[in-house]
N, CA and C of each residue as an Amber inpcrd file, in Angstrom:
protein
   177
  16.3900000  -3.9270000 -13.5420000  15.2860000  -4.0850000 -12.4760000
  14.0670000  -3.1150000 -13.2680000  12.9890000  -3.7610000 -12.9870000
  11.5130000  -3.0610000 -13.6950000  11.1850000  -1.7060000 -12.7940000
  10.9170000  -0.5190000 -13.6310000  10.3480000   0.7100000 -12.6290000
   8.7980000   0.5420000 -12.2320000   8.0490000  -0.1810000 -13.1110000
   6.6430000  -0.4140000 -12.7720000   6.2070000  -0.8760000 -11.6110000
   6.8540000  -2.0650000 -10.9320000   6.5780000  -2.2290000  -9.5700000
   6.8170000  -1.2530000  -8.4760000   8.1750000  -0.5580000  -8.8280000
   8.6300000   0.4670000  -7.8570000   7.4790000   1.5260000  -7.8460000
   6.8320000   2.0730000  -9.1200000   5.9890000   2.8000000  -9.1240000
   4.7250000   2.6320000  -8.5640000   4.1670000   1.2950000  -8.4520000
   3.2320000   0.9000000  -7.7660000   3.3200000   1.0250000  -6.5740000
   4.5410000   0.3330000  -6.0470000   4.8320000   0.6350000  -4.4610000
   4.6710000   2.0490000  -3.9010000   5.2660000   2.8360000  -4.9320000
   5.2650000   4.2490000  -4.5110000   3.3180000   4.8400000  -4.3440000
   2.7930000   4.3340000  -5.2950000   1.1810000   4.8750000  -5.3200000
   0.5730000   4.2130000  -4.0410000   1.0180000   2.9150000  -3.7800000
   0.4110000   2.3490000  -2.4850000   0.6750000   3.0720000  -1.2310000
   1.9930000   3.4340000  -1.2800000   2.4770000   4.3370000  -0.1860000
   1.5550000   5.5160000   0.2170000   1.3030000   6.3590000  -1.1980000
   0.6360000   7.4750000  -1.0350000  -1.0120000   7.2130000  -0.6520000
  -1.4500000   5.7290000  -1.1340000  -2.7660000   5.5860000  -0.5260000
  -2.7500000   5.4550000   1.0680000  -1.6480000   4.9100000   1.5230000
  -1.4590000   4.5970000   2.7860000  -1.5660000   5.8130000   3.7000000
  -0.8770000   6.9040000   3.1920000  -0.7580000   8.1040000   3.7510000
  -2.1180000   8.7080000   3.5670000  -2.9860000   8.5800000   2.6910000
  -4.2530000   9.1870000   2.4810000  -5.1440000   8.3220000   3.7160000
  -4.8830000   7.0510000   3.8810000  -5.5590000   6.4980000   4.7130000
  -5.4470000   6.7740000   6.4100000  -4.1790000   7.1860000   6.3840000
  -3.7460000   7.7010000   7.8460000  -4.6760000   9.2560000   7.9080000
  -4.5600000   9.6990000   6.8460000  -5.1910000  11.0620000   7.0850000
  -6.9010000  11.0310000   7.1550000  -7.2680000  10.0750000   6.6710000
  -8.8700000   9.6490000   6.7140000  -9.1720000   9.1370000   8.4630000
  -8.0890000   8.4800000   8.9550000  -8.7030000   7.9770000  10.1600000
  -8.3230000   9.1620000  11.1150000  -7.8270000  10.4150000  10.9440000
  -7.7120000  11.6330000  11.7350000  -9.0910000  12.3080000  11.9090000
 -10.0170000  11.8410000  10.8970000 -11.1790000  12.5860000  10.7950000
 -12.1320000  11.9730000  11.9140000 -13.0230000  12.8090000  12.1620000
 -14.2030000  12.5770000  13.1580000 -15.1530000  11.5470000  12.7740000
 -15.4460000  11.3950000  11.5130000 -16.8190000  11.0080000  11.1920000
 -16.2910000   9.2980000  11.1940000 -17.3690000   8.4440000  11.7780000
 -17.0870000   7.0820000  11.9420000 -16.7900000   6.2800000  10.3470000
 -17.4090000   6.5870000   9.6910000 -17.5500000   5.8280000   8.2560000
 -15.9710000   6.2980000   7.7330000 -15.6630000   7.5250000   7.7710000
 -14.4350000   7.6170000   7.2280000 -13.1450000   7.2550000   7.6850000
 -13.4330000   6.7780000   9.1990000 -12.3390000   6.0650000   9.8610000
 -12.3380000   4.5980000   9.4260000 -13.2790000   4.1720000   9.3180000
 -13.4640000   2.6670000   8.7100000 -12.8330000   2.7010000   7.1290000
 -13.0440000   3.5650000   6.6270000 -12.7290000   3.6250000   5.0930000
 -11.1490000   3.7410000   5.1680000 -10.7190000   4.6230000   6.0230000
  -9.0410000   4.7830000   6.3890000  -8.2760000   3.5870000   6.9450000
  -8.8350000   2.7900000   7.7980000  -8.2940000   1.6990000   8.0950000
  -8.4220000   0.5430000   6.8290000  -9.8780000   0.4950000   6.1300000
  -9.6140000  -0.4600000   5.3300000  -8.6720000  -0.1770000   3.9510000
  -8.2180000   1.2620000   3.7770000  -7.3470000   1.5520000   2.7410000
  -5.8660000   1.2690000   3.1850000  -5.6830000   1.3540000   4.4220000
  -4.4960000   1.1040000   5.0520000  -4.0700000  -0.3560000   4.6820000
  -4.9530000  -1.3200000   5.3070000  -4.8840000  -2.7870000   5.3270000
  -4.6580000  -3.2780000   4.0130000  -5.4330000  -2.7950000   2.8460000
  -5.5070000  -3.2550000   1.5200000  -4.3530000  -3.0350000   0.8850000
  -3.8120000  -1.5600000   0.9370000  -2.5300000  -1.4540000   0.4250000
  -1.3330000  -1.5460000   1.1460000  -1.4010000  -2.0710000   2.3010000
  -0.3230000  -2.6530000   3.1870000   0.1220000  -4.1770000   2.6390000
  -1.2290000  -4.9280000   2.4580000  -0.9960000  -5.9520000   2.0410000
  -0.4350000  -6.0700000   0.4470000  -1.0500000  -5.0510000  -0.4050000
  -0.6140000  -5.2280000  -1.5010000   1.0490000  -4.8910000  -1.7660000
   1.5330000  -4.0910000  -0.8280000   2.8690000  -3.4230000  -0.8040000
   3.7080000  -4.7560000  -0.4460000   3.2370000  -5.9260000   0.5470000
   3.9800000  -6.8150000   0.9760000   3.9860000  -7.9360000  -0.2700000
   2.8730000  -8.1180000  -1.0110000   2.9770000  -9.1720000  -2.2360000
   3.7970000  -8.3670000  -3.1230000   3.8450000  -7.1650000  -3.4430000
   4.7270000  -6.5870000  -4.4700000   6.1270000  -6.7440000  -3.9670000
   6.5720000  -6.6650000  -2.7370000   8.0120000  -7.0880000  -2.3720000
   8.2150000  -8.2700000  -2.3940000   7.4510000  -9.3210000  -1.9560000
   7.7960000 -10.7460000  -2.0680000   7.9160000 -10.9990000  -3.6540000
   7.1270000 -10.4450000  -4.6140000   7.1290000 -10.7490000  -5.7900000
   8.5790000 -10.2260000  -6.1820000   8.7720000  -8.8770000  -6.1740000
  10.3890000  -8.4100000  -6.1010000  11.3950000  -9.1090000  -5.9490000
  11.4190000  -9.9870000  -4.6900000  12.4610000 -10.4180000  -4.0350000
  12.5840000 -11.9940000  -4.7080000  11.3820000 -12.5730000  -5.0170000
  11.5170000 -13.9370000  -5.6880000  11.7610000 -13.7850000  -7.1470000
  11.5000000 -12.8410000  -7.5980000  12.0660000 -12.5550000  -9.0510000
  13.5120000 -12.4070000  -9.1160000  13.9710000 -11.6000000  -8.2060000
  15.5210000 -11.4310000  -7.9110000  16.0770000 -12.4470000  -7.8670000
  15.6850000 -13.3650000  -6.6560000  16.6580000 -14.6570000  -6.5130000
  16.3940000 -15.5790000  -7.7610000  15.4760000 -15.6760000  -8.8150000
  15.6260000 -16.8010000  -9.7140000  16.4270000 -16.4080000 -10.5950000
  16.7700000 -14.9680000 -10.8540000  17.7240000 -14.6180000 -11.9230000
  19.2660000 -14.5760000 -11.3420000
């Protein structure tokens, strides 16, 4: 199994945690950026997991 996709998933999880911290701030723009970060990186994780599972099923 490749280590690079798992490292990418780990980086995405770190950015999701950063987005959660941004949501807790009081500034409206920061909250919007936090939600956008969570949505983007959650989608990235979903696509990476689908790719990993589909590659695993082909072999």
